[in-house]
N, C-alpha and C positions, 0 to 999 in steps of 0.2 A: 205530624205537627208541621210540616213545612206548608200544607195547604192553610191551616189557619193563620200563618205569618203571611203569605201571599193574599189570602182573601181580607185580611185586616189591612193590609197595604194598599190592596185595590180599593177599598172603602175609604180609606184617607184619599187618596189619588182621586176618587170620583168627587169627593166633596169640593175640590178644587178644579175641577175640569172645565174648559171652555169649548167651543164648538169646535175648534181645531185641534185641541188636546186629545181628542178621542182619536183622531187619525196616528197618533203617536203609537197607539197600539196596533201597527200593522206590519209589522216584522214577522213573515211567516216561521210556522214551527215545522221543521222539515219531518215527514211520518211516511211510512209505507203507505201505499193505496189500501192496504186491508186494515190499517188501523183507523185511516181517515173515514173509511166505510162504518167502521166498528163505532167510531165517535157518532157520526151521525145517526147510526141506527140507534143508540141508547138514548141520545136526546130526543129523536122523533118520538120512541116508546115513552118516554116520561112525558112529553108534551100531548101524545094520545090519551095517555093515563089520566091527566089532568082534565082534559076534554070530557072524559067519561067518569069524572069522580071516583077512579079507583086508587084510592090510595095505598094499598098494597104494592101494585105495580110501579107507582110514580116512586115509593120510596125504596123500592128495589134497585131502582136506576142510580140512587145514591151510594155513594161510598161507605163502608161499614163505620168511618168515623163520622160522617153526617149522621148515620142511623143513630149511632150512640148518643150524639147530641140531642137529637129530636126523641128518641126512644120508641116512638110509634108510628105507624102511617097515620092515625088519627092526627095526633099533634103536628106531625109534619104538613099535613094537609091544610090545617087551621093557619098555619104561618103562610103557606104558598097563598092560600085565598086573600089573606089580609095585605101580605107584604109583597107578593110577586103577581098582582093581577094581569099586568100585561102578558106574562108567560102563562099564567092559569087559563085566560081565557082570550087569547089573543084573535083578533080580527084576520090578521095576516102574518106570516114569518117567512123570512128569506135567510137561508143559510149562506154566510160569509165565508171568510178565509179563517182557519185555524192559525192562531198567532202565538207569538213565543213571548211569554211574560216571565221574567226571572226564570227562564228555563223551565217553564210548565206550558204544557199547551192550553189554549183557552179557544173554544169554539165562539165565534162571534155570529150573533143572529141579530138582523132587523127583524124589529118585532112593531108591529101597528096593534094598538090598544083598541079597545072597544068604542073609545071617543075619536078614534082616528089619529092619535097622536103616537108618533115615532119614537121608539126607545132602542137602545142597544143592549142586548142582553150577552153578558160575557160568562159562558159556561166553564168553569175549571174544571179539566177532565184529568183523572188520574188512572194510570194502567195497575190492573190488579195481578196478584201472583199468577193467576190462572191464565192472564193473557187478555182477559177482558177489560173494558173500559168502563169507568163509574163516573157520575158526576161528584165534584167534590165542593160544589159550590155554584151559586149564581149570583152575579152583580149587575143590578139594571142601571144603566145611565140614564137619567131622565131627559126627556125630550129637548128641554132649555140647554141641556149640556152637550147635544151631540149634532151633528149633521150626518144623516145616514146617505 
């Protein structure tokens, strides 16, 4: 449930962000290199699954809590297609640092959408009991609120 609180908090923060406020989320999250690589891998896997419209693979990258919330890969993909177009069909993606937000690792991605607009995608990452990493949510910061 910690993620839901963080995600809700991030949504409230995003509503009031300015171009310079996005830079406040720049405190690095200290992780071993193996964890950084695992986080990178799971995000790339989900982005690749979106590109192929592979709902089950995209859904598999989400935490069990996110899977319970969306109940099926089909519903998950509908939400992504409608509300997350910049990561669903990005023109360009650049991984940035993993930052610390309230003690949670958040992978920053600079994303250029199909219209050429820049977005900041904040991927909330959660370690699983088996050592894997999963995506606990994604917050998109609109182009008017950031400077990538």
